[in-house]
N, C-alpha and C positions, 0 to 999 in steps of 0.2 A: 442703707441710706434711707432717712424719711423724706417724704415728699415734700414739695415746695408750697403745699397748700395750708402750712401753718406759718406762713409768711406774715408779719405784722407791719412791712413797711419800714422798719427802723434801721440804722445802721448794721444791725446783724441779721438782716431780713431773709436769708437764706438759712434753713435748718442746719444745722451743725451736729454731727453725730462723735466730732473729736473734741478732747479737752482742751486742744491748742485753738481750736475754733472758737470755743467758748471762752476761752482766757482772751483771746483777741478782742472778741466781741464786747466783753466785760470792759477791757481797756477802752476802747471807743466810747462806749456810754459814760465812763468815768470822765474820761477827756471832754466830752461835750457838755458834761456837767459843771467840770471845772471851769471851762472856758465861758460858760453861760455865768457862773458865779464870780468870775473875774470882771466880766462884762458888766454886770449888775454894780460891781464894787468899784469899777475903775473910772466911772464918769466924774469922780473926784478929781482926777487929773483932766488937764486941758488941751485943747488944740491938738496940734500934731502928734504928740507924744500918745493921746489916746487911739488915734489913727494907727499909728506904728505899733503899740502893744496888740490892739485887737488885730491888725492885720498878720501878724507874727502868730499869734494864737489862732487864727482861721488857717494858716498853712498847717500849723502842727494837726489841728483837727482833720483838715481834707486828707494828709499824708495819712493818719492813723485808719482813716476809713477805707482809703486806697489799699493800705496795707492789709485791713480785714478781708478785703476780697480775695486774698491768696489762700487764707483758711476757709472759704466756704465751699463746699462741695455742691454743685448745682449744674444740671443741665440745660437750665432754662436761661439762654444768653439776654433775655430781656430784663429778667431781674440783674444781673450781673452791670448789664450797660447802664440800667436806671442808677444803680447804685455808684458806678462810676462816674455818671455824669454829675451827681450830687455831690460826690467828693471833689471832682475836680472843679466845681463852681466854689467850692469853699477854698480852695487852693489859689485859685486866679484871684478870688475876690480879695485875698489875705495879701497876695504879691502887689494888686493895685493899691490897697491901703498903705502899704510900706513905701512902695514908690511914690505915689501921690497923695498926699493928705487931702483930704475933702472936708468940705464944708458941711455943718450939720444937714442942711436938707438932701444933699447928695448922699451924704452918709446913710441916712434913713432910707432912702431908696433902693441903695446898694444892699442894704441889710434886709431889706424886705426882699429882694430877688432871692436870698439865700434861703429864707424860710419857705417863700412860695415853691422852690426847687423841691424842698422835702415834703411839703403838703401836697404838691401835683403828683410826687412818685405815690405817695400814700393814697391818695383819691383814686388814681388810675388803676392802683392794684385792688382796691374795694370793687371797682367797675367790674374788672377782669376776673373778680372771683378769687385773687391769688393770696389777698390778705383779709383779715379780720375785721368785724366792724368795729373794735377799738381803734384800730390803725384810722378809721375814717372820722373818727372823734378826735383823735390827735391832729389829722389833716385839716380839720375845719379850725380848730384852734389856732393853728400856725397861721392859716389863712387870715384869720381875724388880728392876730399880732401883726402879720405883714401890713393888712390894711391900715392898722393904726400908725406903723411907722410911715407908710406912704403919707396919709393926711395930717402926718406930724402932729396927732392928738396925744396928750394935751398940749405939747408944745416941742419946739426943735431942741430944749435945752438936752446938753449932753447925759445928764442922768437919766432923763426919761428915754432917750435912745438905748441907754447901755440896759437899763432895765426893762425894757420890752424885748430887747434882742435876747438877752441873757435869759429871760423866762422862756422864750422859744428854745434856748438850746438846751437850758435843763428840762423842759419837756421830751426834748429829742433824746437824751441822756437815760433821763429815768425811764423811758418807754424802751430803750433797749436793754437797760438793766432788768426791768420787769420780765422782758420776754425770755431773757436767760434764766432766770429764776423759775419762771414757769416751766421753760423747756426742761430745765435739769430737774424740776420736781415730777414732771410728767416721764421722764428718761428713768427716774429712779423706782417709780411705780410700776413701770412696766418690765422691769427685771425680775427674773422668777427668784423665788425665794429658794434658799438651799435648805434641804432635809437631812441633815446629820445626826 
């Protein structure tokens, strides 16, 4: 089993040496990117329908992140709890959006909280020395996007909210896939070559 020092703070944050764990991590990354793309495209819809669909997609993403924890071999409970907290945040915000449609100002603040959860998890990992510097850059980018959502810049128009939040999720998903690709190439180079 590899150490957790190669943690990058993404949804697949704990090093996995099993193909099943990598498959689940890749699935989480793809789902995050898909939800981000849909969030960017969906503001063409209006009102409660936007909140309903975004809520459903957030619940799916949160459940996928929780499911990925089953395939993460780790002894560090802090990493598992950190990811469980972030995944639970996605599920709870998704349920809230389905049950209680929000106006754009409140919606932007709620979406900012999700991005801040991911950002804080990444930045804390860097401070503790369990994540790489690249994760800090992603964390800073997520904080910047969350700040734009909170101050409603450039506006509270649905397309702006969808664009900013979608970009944040695309960043999270891309980081997850990049980490898995990097880990699999590193694992492949660590395998001894057969001498037949």
